PDB file of N, CA, C and O in Angstrom:
ATOM      1  N   UNK A   1      91.682  55.150 157.077  1.00  0.00           N
ATOM      2  CA  UNK A   1      91.235  55.378 155.725  1.00  0.00           C
ATOM      3  C   UNK A   1      90.439  54.167 155.243  1.00  0.00           C
ATOM      4  O   UNK A   1      90.839  53.023 155.457  1.00  0.00           O
ATOM      5  N   UNK A   2      89.322  54.431 154.598  1.00  0.00           N
ATOM      6  CA  UNK A   2      88.476  53.350 154.096  1.00  0.00           C
ATOM      7  C   UNK A   2      88.688  53.191 152.604  1.00  0.00           C
ATOM      8  O   UNK A   2      88.749  54.170 151.859  1.00  0.00           O
ATOM      9  N   UNK A   3      88.798  51.946 152.182  1.00  0.00           N
ATOM     10  CA  UNK A   3      88.957  51.658 150.755  1.00  0.00           C
ATOM     11  C   UNK A   3      87.642  51.108 150.228  1.00  0.00           C
ATOM     12  O   UNK A   3      86.921  50.392 150.922  1.00  0.00           O
ATOM     13  N   UNK A   4      87.357  51.453 149.012  1.00  0.00           N
ATOM     14  CA  UNK A   4      86.124  50.994 148.393  1.00  0.00           C
ATOM     15  C   UNK A   4      86.428  49.826 147.466  1.00  0.00           C
ATOM     16  O   UNK A   4      87.303  49.915 146.605  1.00  0.00           O
ATOM     17  N   UNK A   5      85.708  48.746 147.648  1.00  0.00           N
ATOM     18  CA  UNK A   5      85.852  47.578 146.771  1.00  0.00           C
ATOM     19  C   UNK A   5      84.606  47.452 145.933  1.00  0.00           C
ATOM     20  O   UNK A   5      83.497  47.714 146.399  1.00  0.00           O
ATOM     21  N   UNK A   6      84.796  47.048 144.688  1.00  0.00           N
ATOM     22  CA  UNK A   6      83.659  46.825 143.816  1.00  0.00           C
ATOM     23  C   UNK A   6      83.511  45.336 143.573  1.00  0.00           C
ATOM     24  O   UNK A   6      84.491  44.603 143.442  1.00  0.00           O
ATOM     25  N   UNK A   7      82.285  44.918 143.517  1.00  0.00           N
ATOM     26  CA  UNK A   7      81.985  43.524 143.257  1.00  0.00           C
ATOM     27  C   UNK A   7      80.820  43.486 142.287  1.00  0.00           C
ATOM     28  O   UNK A   7      79.906  44.307 142.370  1.00  0.00           O
ATOM     29  N   UNK A   8      80.853  42.555 141.389  1.00  0.00           N
ATOM     30  CA  UNK A   8      79.791  42.458 140.404  1.00  0.00           C
ATOM     31  C   UNK A   8      78.932  41.242 140.708  1.00  0.00           C
ATOM     32  O   UNK A   8      79.425  40.118 140.814  1.00  0.00           O
ATOM     33  N   UNK A   9      77.655  41.490 140.844  1.00  0.00           N
ATOM     34  CA  UNK A   9      76.689  40.464 141.214  1.00  0.00           C
ATOM     35  C   UNK A   9      75.957  40.005 139.952  1.00  0.00           C
ATOM     36  O   UNK A   9      75.420  40.828 139.210  1.00  0.00           O
ATOM     37  N   UNK A  10      75.934  38.694 139.710  1.00  0.00           N
ATOM     38  CA  UNK A  10      75.223  38.236 138.517  1.00  0.00           C
ATOM     39  C   UNK A  10      73.718  38.499 138.606  1.00  0.00           C
ATOM     40  O   UNK A  10      73.094  38.269 139.641  1.00  0.00           O
ATOM     41  N   UNK A  11      73.153  38.983 137.504  1.00  0.00           N
ATOM     42  CA  UNK A  11      71.710  39.222 137.423  1.00  0.00           C
ATOM     43  C   UNK A  11      71.064  38.221 136.474  1.00  0.00           C
ATOM     44  O   UNK A  11      69.928  38.419 136.045  1.00  0.00           O
ATOM     45  N   UNK A  12      71.769  37.160 136.147  1.00  0.00           N
ATOM     46  CA  UNK A  12      71.294  36.203 135.157  1.00  0.00           C
ATOM     47  C   UNK A  12      69.939  35.630 135.560  1.00  0.00           C
ATOM     48  O   UNK A  12      69.008  35.604 134.755  1.00  0.00           O
ATOM     49  N   UNK A  13      69.831  35.173 136.800  1.00  0.00           N
ATOM     50  CA  UNK A  13      68.569  34.572 137.251  1.00  0.00           C
ATOM     51  C   UNK A  13      67.436  35.596 137.254  1.00  0.00           C
ATOM     52  O   UNK A  13      66.323  35.303 136.817  1.00  0.00           O
ATOM     53  N   UNK A  14      67.724  36.780 137.743  1.00  0.00           N
ATOM     54  CA  UNK A  14      66.725  37.849 137.775  1.00  0.00           C
ATOM     55  C   UNK A  14      66.194  38.149 136.376  1.00  0.00           C
ATOM     56  O   UNK A  14      64.982  38.221 136.168  1.00  0.00           O
ATOM     57  N   UNK A  15      67.101  38.324 135.422  1.00  0.00           N
ATOM     58  CA  UNK A  15      66.703  38.629 134.052  1.00  0.00           C
ATOM     59  C   UNK A  15      65.958  37.462 133.412  1.00  0.00           C
ATOM     60  O   UNK A  15      64.977  37.652 132.693  1.00  0.00           O
ATOM     61  N   UNK A  16      66.437  36.263 133.684  1.00  0.00           N
ATOM     62  CA  UNK A  16      65.812  35.055 133.117  1.00  0.00           C
ATOM     63  C   UNK A  16      64.389  34.887 133.629  1.00  0.00           C
ATOM     64  O   UNK A  16      63.476  34.612 132.850  1.00  0.00           O
ATOM     65  N   UNK A  17      64.195  35.050 134.929  1.00  0.00           N
ATOM     66  CA  UNK A  17      62.857  34.861 135.490  1.00  0.00           C
ATOM     67  C   UNK A  17      61.902  35.979 135.068  1.00  0.00           C
ATOM     68  O   UNK A  17      60.708  35.740 134.891  1.00  0.00           O
ATOM     69  N   UNK A  18      62.423  37.200 134.907  1.00  0.00           N
ATOM     70  CA  UNK A  18      61.596  38.300 134.411  1.00  0.00           C
ATOM     71  C   UNK A  18      61.024  37.977 133.032  1.00  0.00           C
ATOM     72  O   UNK A  18      59.905  38.370 132.702  1.00  0.00           O
ATOM     73  N   UNK A  19      61.803  37.261 132.242  1.00  0.00           N
ATOM     74  CA  UNK A  19      61.386  36.920 130.886  1.00  0.00           C
ATOM     75  C   UNK A  19      60.650  35.584 130.815  1.00  0.00           C
ATOM     76  O   UNK A  19      60.181  35.182 129.749  1.00  0.00           O
ATOM     77  N   UNK A  20      60.552  34.894 131.961  1.00  0.00           N
ATOM     78  CA  UNK A  20      59.834  33.626 132.009  1.00  0.00           C
ATOM     79  C   UNK A  20      60.535  32.499 131.270  1.00  0.00           C
ATOM     80  O   UNK A  20      59.886  31.637 130.677  1.00  0.00           O
ATOM     81  N   UNK A  21      61.863  32.507 131.307  1.00  0.00           N
ATOM     82  CA  UNK A  21      62.655  31.498 130.590  1.00  0.00           C
ATOM     83  C   UNK A  21      63.246  30.514 131.588  1.00  0.00           C
ATOM     84  O   UNK A  21      63.751  30.924 132.633  1.00  0.00           O
ATOM     85  N   UNK A  22      63.191  29.239 131.286  1.00  0.00           N
ATOM     86  CA  UNK A  22      63.782  28.196 132.134  1.00  0.00           C
ATOM     87  C   UNK A  22      65.295  28.180 131.972  1.00  0.00           C
ATOM     88  O   UNK A  22      65.808  28.356 130.867  1.00  0.00           O
ATOM     89  N   UNK A  23      66.010  27.968 133.078  1.00  0.00           N
ATOM     90  CA  UNK A  23      67.467  27.897 133.045  1.00  0.00           C
ATOM     91  C   UNK A  23      67.939  26.765 132.142  1.00  0.00           C
ATOM     92  O   UNK A  23      68.929  26.914 131.426  1.00  0.00           O
ATOM     93  N   UNK A  24      67.245  25.648 132.172  1.00  0.00           N
ATOM     94  CA  UNK A  24      67.644  24.502 131.352  1.00  0.00           C
ATOM     95  C   UNK A  24      67.527  24.813 129.854  1.00  0.00           C
ATOM     96  O   UNK A  24      68.317  24.314 129.052  1.00  0.00           O
ATOM     97  N   UNK A  25      66.547  25.632 129.481  1.00  0.00           N
ATOM     98  CA  UNK A  25      66.386  26.020 128.076  1.00  0.00           C
ATOM     99  C   UNK A  25      67.560  26.883 127.633  1.00  0.00           C
ATOM    100  O   UNK A  25      68.114  26.685 126.552  1.00  0.00           O
ATOM    101  N   UNK A  26      67.942  27.857 128.488  1.00  0.00           N
ATOM    102  CA  UNK A  26      69.084  28.710 128.155  1.00  0.00           C
ATOM    103  C   UNK A  26      70.353  27.878 128.072  1.00  0.00           C
ATOM    104  O   UNK A  26      71.141  28.031 127.138  1.00  0.00           O
ATOM    105  N   UNK A  27      70.552  26.993 129.051  1.00  0.00           N
ATOM    106  CA  UNK A  27      71.745  26.141 129.059  1.00  0.00           C
ATOM    107  C   UNK A  27      71.853  25.359 127.759  1.00  0.00           C
ATOM    108  O   UNK A  27      72.925  25.289 127.158  1.00  0.00           O
ATOM    109  N   UNK A  28      70.755  24.776 127.327  1.00  0.00           N
ATOM    110  CA  UNK A  28      70.738  24.013 126.084  1.00  0.00           C
ATOM    111  C   UNK A  28      71.008  24.918 124.879  1.00  0.00           C
ATOM    112  O   UNK A  28      71.757  24.555 123.972  1.00  0.00           O
ATOM    113  N   UNK A  29      70.397  26.079 124.883  1.00  0.00           N
ATOM    114  CA  UNK A  29      70.516  27.021 123.772  1.00  0.00           C
ATOM    115  C   UNK A  29      71.953  27.525 123.593  1.00  0.00           C
ATOM    116  O   UNK A  29      72.411  27.706 122.465  1.00  0.00           O
ATOM    117  N   UNK A  30      72.659  27.751 124.701  1.00  0.00           N
ATOM    118  CA  UNK A  30      74.024  28.289 124.587  1.00  0.00           C
ATOM    119  C   UNK A  30      75.107  27.215 124.692  1.00  0.00           C
ATOM    120  O   UNK A  30      76.292  27.512 124.538  1.00  0.00           O
ATOM    121  N   UNK A  31      74.705  25.968 124.953  1.00  0.00           N
ATOM    122  CA  UNK A  31      75.652  24.863 124.940  1.00  0.00           C
ATOM    123  C   UNK A  31      76.426  24.617 126.219  1.00  0.00           C
ATOM    124  O   UNK A  31      77.606  24.268 126.177  1.00  0.00           O
ATOM    125  N   UNK A  32      75.760  24.798 127.371  1.00  0.00           N
ATOM    126  CA  UNK A  32      76.399  24.490 128.655  1.00  0.00           C
ATOM    127  C   UNK A  32      75.484  23.577 129.465  1.00  0.00           C
ATOM    128  O   UNK A  32      74.327  23.371 129.098  1.00  0.00           O
ATOM    129  N   UNK A  33      75.990  23.040 130.541  1.00  0.00           N
ATOM    130  CA  UNK A  33      75.179  22.187 131.407  1.00  0.00           C
ATOM    131  C   UNK A  33      74.288  23.043 132.302  1.00  0.00           C
ATOM    132  O   UNK A  33      74.553  24.225 132.518  1.00  0.00           O
ATOM    133  N   UNK A  34      73.240  22.431 132.813  1.00  0.00           N
ATOM    134  CA  UNK A  34      72.370  23.115 133.774  1.00  0.00           C
ATOM    135  C   UNK A  34      73.138  23.455 135.043  1.00  0.00           C
ATOM    136  O   UNK A  34      72.859  24.463 135.693  1.00  0.00           O
ATOM    137  N   UNK A  35      74.105  22.612 135.395  1.00  0.00           N
ATOM    138  CA  UNK A  35      74.929  22.865 136.577  1.00  0.00           C
ATOM    139  C   UNK A  35      75.757  24.142 136.395  1.00  0.00           C
ATOM    140  O   UNK A  35      75.901  24.932 137.328  1.00  0.00           O
ATOM    141  N   UNK A  36      76.294  24.336 135.197  1.00  0.00           N
ATOM    142  CA  UNK A  36      77.065  25.553 134.917  1.00  0.00           C
ATOM    143  C   UNK A  36      76.177  26.780 135.041  1.00  0.00           C
ATOM    144  O   UNK A  36      76.582  27.788 135.622  1.00  0.00           O
ATOM    145  N   UNK A  37      74.961  26.699 134.494  1.00  0.00           N
ATOM    146  CA  UNK A  37      74.014  27.818 134.598  1.00  0.00           C
ATOM    147  C   UNK A  37      73.720  28.140 136.057  1.00  0.00           C
ATOM    148  O   UNK A  37      73.682  29.306 136.450  1.00  0.00           O
ATOM    149  N   UNK A  38      73.515  27.104 136.847  1.00  0.00           N
ATOM    150  CA  UNK A  38      73.226  27.285 138.269  1.00  0.00           C
ATOM    151  C   UNK A  38      74.373  28.011 138.972  1.00  0.00           C
ATOM    152  O   UNK A  38      74.140  28.922 139.766  1.00  0.00           O
ATOM    153  N   UNK A  39      75.598  27.609 138.682  1.00  0.00           N
ATOM    154  CA  UNK A  39      76.773  28.254 139.289  1.00  0.00           C
ATOM    155  C   UNK A  39      76.880  29.714 138.864  1.00  0.00           C
ATOM    156  O   UNK A  39      77.217  30.576 139.677  1.00  0.00           O
ATOM    157  N   UNK A  40      76.597  29.992 137.605  1.00  0.00           N
ATOM    158  CA  UNK A  40      76.639  31.376 137.124  1.00  0.00           C
ATOM    159  C   UNK A  40      75.588  32.218 137.821  1.00  0.00           C
ATOM    160  O   UNK A  40      75.850  33.357 138.206  1.00  0.00           O
ATOM    161  N   UNK A  41      74.398  31.657 137.983  1.00  0.00           N
ATOM    162  CA  UNK A  41      73.320  32.404 138.625  1.00  0.00           C
ATOM    163  C   UNK A  41      73.611  32.670 140.096  1.00  0.00           C
ATOM    164  O   UNK A  41      73.208  33.703 140.631  1.00  0.00           O
ATOM    165  N   UNK A  42      74.299  31.760 140.743  1.00  0.00           N
ATOM    166  CA  UNK A  42      74.650  31.925 142.165  1.00  0.00           C
ATOM    167  C   UNK A  42      75.905  32.761 142.359  1.00  0.00           C
ATOM    168  O   UNK A  42      76.169  33.242 143.461  1.00  0.00           O
ATOM    169  N   UNK A  43      76.683  32.937 141.292  1.00  0.00           N
ATOM    170  CA  UNK A  43      77.923  33.696 141.399  1.00  0.00           C
ATOM    171  C   UNK A  43      79.081  32.885 141.940  1.00  0.00           C
ATOM    172  O   UNK A  43      80.084  33.452 142.373  1.00  0.00           O
ATOM    173  N   UNK A  44      78.959  31.546 141.922  1.00  0.00           N
ATOM    174  CA  UNK A  44      80.062  30.710 142.405  1.00  0.00           C
ATOM    175  C   UNK A  44      81.082  30.432 141.308  1.00  0.00           C
ATOM    176  O   UNK A  44      82.206  30.017 141.587  1.00  0.00           O
ATOM    177  N   UNK A  45      80.686  30.663 140.063  1.00  0.00           N
ATOM    178  CA  UNK A  45      81.609  30.672 138.931  1.00  0.00           C
ATOM    179  C   UNK A  45      81.031  31.632 137.903  1.00  0.00           C
ATOM    180  O   UNK A  45      79.881  32.058 138.009  1.00  0.00           O
ATOM    181  N   UNK A  46      81.836  31.961 136.919  1.00  0.00           N
ATOM    182  CA  UNK A  46      81.423  32.980 135.965  1.00  0.00           C
ATOM    183  C   UNK A  46      81.630  32.502 134.546  1.00  0.00           C
ATOM    184  O   UNK A  46      82.591  31.787 134.264  1.00  0.00           O
ATOM    185  N   UNK A  47      80.727  32.894 133.638  1.00  0.00           N
ATOM    186  CA  UNK A  47      80.878  32.485 132.243  1.00  0.00           C
ATOM    187  C   UNK A  47      82.050  33.195 131.578  1.00  0.00           C
ATOM    188  O   UNK A  47      82.379  34.332 131.916  1.00  0.00           O
ATOM    189  N   UNK A  48      82.669  32.509 130.633  1.00  0.00           N
ATOM    190  CA  UNK A  48      83.722  33.139 129.842  1.00  0.00           C
ATOM    191  C   UNK A  48      83.078  34.105 128.851  1.00  0.00           C
ATOM    192  O   UNK A  48      81.863  34.086 128.656  1.00  0.00           O
ATOM    193  N   UNK A  49      83.887  34.936 128.235  1.00  0.00           N
ATOM    194  CA  UNK A  49      83.372  35.962 127.339  1.00  0.00           C
ATOM    195  C   UNK A  49      82.461  35.414 126.234  1.00  0.00           C
ATOM    196  O   UNK A  49      81.397  35.985 125.995  1.00  0.00           O
ATOM    197  N   UNK A  50      82.843  34.328 125.556  1.00  0.00           N
ATOM    198  CA  UNK A  50      81.938  33.815 124.517  1.00  0.00           C
ATOM    199  C   UNK A  50      80.545  33.450 125.059  1.00  0.00           C
ATOM    200  O   UNK A  50      79.541  33.647 124.374  1.00  0.00           O
ATOM    201  N   UNK A  51      80.489  32.919 126.288  1.00  0.00           N
ATOM    202  CA  UNK A  51      79.198  32.580 126.878  1.00  0.00           C
ATOM    203  C   UNK A  51      78.445  33.823 127.335  1.00  0.00           C
ATOM    204  O   UNK A  51      77.214  33.842 127.319  1.00  0.00           O
ATOM    205  N   UNK A  52      79.174  34.864 127.744  1.00  0.00           N
ATOM    206  CA  UNK A  52      78.514  36.123 128.080  1.00  0.00           C
ATOM    207  C   UNK A  52      77.804  36.695 126.858  1.00  0.00           C
ATOM    208  O   UNK A  52      76.691  37.212 126.958  1.00  0.00           O
ATOM    209  N   UNK A  53      78.453  36.597 125.716  1.00  0.00           N
ATOM    210  CA  UNK A  53      77.838  37.073 124.472  1.00  0.00           C
ATOM    211  C   UNK A  53      76.573  36.275 124.182  1.00  0.00           C
ATOM    212  O   UNK A  53      75.532  36.850 123.864  1.00  0.00           O
ATOM    213  N   UNK A  54      76.663  34.962 124.290  1.00  0.00           N
ATOM    214  CA  UNK A  54      75.494  34.106 124.032  1.00  0.00           C
ATOM    215  C   UNK A  54      74.360  34.395 125.011  1.00  0.00           C
ATOM    216  O   UNK A  54      73.198  34.498 124.618  1.00  0.00           O
ATOM    217  N   UNK A  55      74.714  34.524 126.297  1.00  0.00           N
ATOM    218  CA  UNK A  55      73.705  34.831 127.311  1.00  0.00           C
ATOM    219  C   UNK A  55      73.008  36.156 127.014  1.00  0.00           C
ATOM    220  O   UNK A  55      71.783  36.253 127.084  1.00  0.00           O
ATOM    221  N   UNK A  56      73.790  37.160 126.687  1.00  0.00           N
ATOM    222  CA  UNK A  56      73.205  38.479 126.435  1.00  0.00           C
ATOM    223  C   UNK A  56      72.264  38.437 125.238  1.00  0.00           C
ATOM    224  O   UNK A  56      71.221  39.090 125.242  1.00  0.00           O
ATOM    225  N   UNK A  57      72.629  37.677 124.221  1.00  0.00           N
ATOM    226  CA  UNK A  57      71.761  37.563 123.044  1.00  0.00           C
ATOM    227  C   UNK A  57      70.465  36.828 123.369  1.00  0.00           C
ATOM    228  O   UNK A  57      69.384  37.253 122.959  1.00  0.00           O
ATOM    229  N   UNK A  58      70.575  35.725 124.107  1.00  0.00           N
ATOM    230  CA  UNK A  58      69.396  34.938 124.452  1.00  0.00           C
ATOM    231  C   UNK A  58      68.449  35.740 125.353  1.00  0.00           C
ATOM    232  O   UNK A  58      67.229  35.659 125.210  1.00  0.00           O
ATOM    233  N   UNK A  59      69.023  36.512 126.278  1.00  0.00           N
ATOM    234  CA  UNK A  59      68.207  37.282 127.211  1.00  0.00           C
ATOM    235  C   UNK A  59      67.802  38.650 126.655  1.00  0.00           C
ATOM    236  O   UNK A  59      66.957  39.330 127.238  1.00  0.00           O
ATOM    237  N   UNK A  60      68.393  39.048 125.547  1.00  0.00           N
ATOM    238  CA  UNK A  60      68.053  40.323 124.936  1.00  0.00           C
ATOM    239  C   UNK A  60      68.523  41.530 125.725  1.00  0.00           C
ATOM    240  O   UNK A  60      67.843  42.555 125.779  1.00  0.00           O
ATOM    241  N   UNK A  61      69.710  41.397 126.347  1.00  0.00           N
ATOM    242  CA  UNK A  61      70.293  42.486 127.138  1.00  0.00           C
ATOM    243  C   UNK A  61      71.755  42.662 126.739  1.00  0.00           C
ATOM    244  O   UNK A  61      72.314  41.839 126.015  1.00  0.00           O
ATOM    245  N   UNK A  62      72.363  43.734 127.215  1.00  0.00           N
ATOM    246  CA  UNK A  62      73.797  43.924 126.986  1.00  0.00           C
ATOM    247  C   UNK A  62      74.576  43.092 128.009  1.00  0.00           C
ATOM    248  O   UNK A  62      74.025  42.655 129.019  1.00  0.00           O
ATOM    249  N   UNK A  63      75.838  42.886 127.736  1.00  0.00           N
ATOM    250  CA  UNK A  63      76.687  42.157 128.681  1.00  0.00           C
ATOM    251  C   UNK A  63      76.733  42.903 130.017  1.00  0.00           C
ATOM    252  O   UNK A  63      76.708  42.280 131.079  1.00  0.00           O
ATOM    253  N   UNK A  64      76.799  44.218 129.965  1.00  0.00           N
ATOM    254  CA  UNK A  64      76.838  45.018 131.194  1.00  0.00           C
ATOM    255  C   UNK A  64      75.599  44.789 132.050  1.00  0.00           C
ATOM    256  O   UNK A  64      75.677  44.804 133.278  1.00  0.00           O
ATOM    257  N   UNK A  65      74.464  44.578 131.407  1.00  0.00           N
ATOM    258  CA  UNK A  65      73.217  44.372 132.145  1.00  0.00           C
ATOM    259  C   UNK A  65      73.153  43.011 132.839  1.00  0.00           C
ATOM    260  O   UNK A  65      72.311  42.804 133.713  1.00  0.00           O
ATOM    261  N   UNK A  66      74.027  42.091 132.462  1.00  0.00           N
ATOM    262  CA  UNK A  66      74.043  40.769 133.104  1.00  0.00           C
ATOM    263  C   UNK A  66      74.569  40.828 134.533  1.00  0.00           C
ATOM    264  O   UNK A  66      74.316  39.925 135.330  1.00  0.00           O
ATOM    265  N   UNK A  67      75.295  41.885 134.853  1.00  0.00           N
ATOM    266  CA  UNK A  67      75.885  42.033 136.184  1.00  0.00           C
ATOM    267  C   UNK A  67      75.534  43.373 136.775  1.00  0.00           C
ATOM    268  O   UNK A  67      75.507  44.388 136.079  1.00  0.00           O
ATOM    269  N   UNK A  68      75.267  43.369 138.057  1.00  0.00           N
ATOM    270  CA  UNK A  68      74.964  44.593 138.789  1.00  0.00           C
ATOM    271  C   UNK A  68      76.183  44.958 139.613  1.00  0.00           C
ATOM    272  O   UNK A  68      76.741  44.119 140.320  1.00  0.00           O
ATOM    273  N   UNK A  69      76.589  46.203 139.519  1.00  0.00           N
ATOM    274  CA  UNK A  69      77.731  46.655 140.304  1.00  0.00           C
ATOM    275  C   UNK A  69      77.283  46.929 141.728  1.00  0.00           C
ATOM    276  O   UNK A  69      76.307  47.641 141.964  1.00  0.00           O
ATOM    277  N   UNK A  70      78.007  46.355 142.668  1.00  0.00           N
ATOM    278  CA  UNK A  70      77.698  46.576 144.074  1.00  0.00           C
ATOM    279  C   UNK A  70      78.966  47.063 144.737  1.00  0.00           C
ATOM    280  O   UNK A  70      80.008  46.413 144.657  1.00  0.00           O
ATOM    281  N   UNK A  71      78.879  48.196 145.388  1.00  0.00           N
ATOM    282  CA  UNK A  71      80.053  48.757 146.063  1.00  0.00           C
ATOM    283  C   UNK A  71      79.953  48.486 147.547  1.00  0.00           C
ATOM    284  O   UNK A  71      78.908  48.693 148.164  1.00  0.00           O
ATOM    285  N   UNK A  72      81.043  48.026 148.107  1.00  0.00           N
ATOM    286  CA  UNK A  72      81.124  47.761 149.545  1.00  0.00           C
ATOM    287  C   UNK A  72      82.279  48.538 150.121  1.00  0.00           C
ATOM    288  O   UNK A  72      83.351  48.601 149.520  1.00  0.00           O
ATOM    289  N   UNK A  73      82.076  49.121 151.264  1.00  0.00           N
ATOM    290  CA  UNK A  73      83.159  49.808 151.967  1.00  0.00           C
ATOM    291  C   UNK A  73      83.756  48.854 152.987  1.00  0.00           C
ATOM    292  O   UNK A  73      83.037  48.238 153.773  1.00  0.00           O
ATOM    293  N   UNK A  74      85.060  48.739 152.968  1.00  0.00           N
ATOM    294  CA  UNK A  74      85.775  47.906 153.935  1.00  0.00           C
ATOM    295  C   UNK A  74      86.829  48.754 154.625  1.00  0.00           C
ATOM    296  O   UNK A  74      87.496  49.558 153.975  1.00  0.00           O
ATOM    297  N   UNK A  75      86.990  48.588 155.930  1.00  0.00           N
ATOM    298  CA  UNK A  75      88.020  49.373 156.646  1.00  0.00           C
ATOM    299  C   UNK A  75      89.408  48.971 156.212  1.00  0.00           C
ATOM    300  O   UNK A  75      90.393  49.522 156.706  1.00  0.00           O
TER     301      UNK A  75
END
């Protein structure tokens, strides 16, 4: 039997570059370090809910749009 796992992939960098916005500008605007932004964009760490709200407002998207659902099948 195969089980399906869901994983959410950050789209922060994709959305940011589509809008032509620098990561450092967003980091400054929402009050985090550039290193934190980099980790969020790579998916090595994730923003807390208050930062998700700030990110979504700055990027002009919903919180759901910040992440892409990716389904993987694992045996």
